[in-house]
C-alpha positions, 0 to 999 in steps of 0.5 A: 877121567874120574876128575873129569866125569865128576866135574861134568856131573857137577856142572849138570847138577848145578842150576842155571844162573837167574836171568838178569830182568828188564823192563822195556817200555813201548812207545805205543801198542805192539805193531811192526815197528817192534818187530826186533824186540818181539823176535828177539823174545820170541826166538829166545835171544834175550834168554841166550843173553841172560835176559828176562825181558818184560815188554810193556805197552804204555797206557799213555804214550807220552809217559815212558821216557819220564818213567825211565827218567824216574827209574821206573823201567830199564829202557823206553822206546821213544823218539829222536826229536823228542829226545832232544827237547826232553834233554833240554827240559832237565830229564836225565835221558840219553839215546842208547840204542836204535830200533827204526833208523829213518824217519817215518813221519811224512806230510801226508795228503789225498792222492787225487786231491788238489795238493800236488806239492807242499806249496799248494798248501798255502791258505789250506788246513793241516791236521797234526797230533802232537805239538812242538816238533811237528810244528818245526818240522812242517815249518821246514817243509813249507819253507822249502816251498816258499810257504810259512806256518803263518800261511796255513791253519793248523788243526789239532785232530788228536791221533785221528790223522788218516780219518781227518784227511779222508773225511775232509775236515783238513787238507793235509796231515803232518805226524802220519807214518809212511808205513802205517797211514799210507797203507791204512788209507789205500786199503780203505779206498782212499789212497794218499800220497806222502811228502818225505820230510827228509827230502823236504828240508828237515835233516834225517833222524832216527825215528825210534830209539831206545832211551835210558837214565844214565844215572841208573841204567845197567850198561851191560844189561843195555848191551846185551839187550841190543845184541839180542835185537841186532841178532833178531833184525839180522833174522828178519832181514834174512827171513821176512816171511818167517819172521812175520809168521812169528811176529803176528803169531803172538797176537790175533790183533796183529794178523790183518792186512795193515800189519802185513803191509806195514811189516814189509814197509818197516823191514828195510827201515830197522837199525842193522846195528842198533848200538852204533850211531852216527854223531853228525846226524844228532848234532845236525837235528840239534842245530835244526831245532834251534834254528826253528826256535824249539831250543834256546842252546845247542847240547854237545852230541855226548849229552844226548847219545851214549855208546853203551859197547864203549869199554 
């Protein structure tokens, strides 16, 4: 008994192990898309996994994957379509987890406007923010209705998607998020209609993923990070209102109608198994990019994604 008490006393006097530090770069300023990351931090799930996670919104949204590739952060929140292209560019990146498991991108038009189907866009103006994948996606959607990209005028509206549509600068925009721009337009009294790209000829994909440099990453830390965000996702699904209070309580800027609506619309799209992946989904999107002329060759799935839980 004395030995047992002595052991307990020794354990009590032993300082806690220092948490492993991780830096996670977001794709954009904090918004409901990042719910599982923020809830995991606020509920102590990262700490439970022995992690101290620094969450960093980017100054330049295009920079996080390249910073991770350069070994300047552990993880970046990025996009599956862009990852395919970045790997073909030679960046040492792989998908290690999923945050949002469905497309959010859509082709957006005015609800009461003249565009009732994508076929009506022939001869019209379509706004976009990021060249590259958006053109391939748009080409597939239009092609599904007998229209080609040559039949429309593409206009770079930077990141002013819904304002350019509401002002009449363009007749549609590609790259709008169904959980944000749709709500934003409705709040401003100019409701929109989304043509969902995965219903219009584009292979379904993971909108938001976690990417890491496979040459420098600590797989054990990444696995623990994913376990914490999985627990946070379960909490969000089980407690949607409480989790919204926790999430929005981290910043006054999140406490508005747009973010509250977006939270509800994003919740069913979070990956319930962030570490799990569908190999066929990545193979199909790689083939889609090849068929669209975006890439010259096809990488095997193992060159695109890695299972950090595999022992």
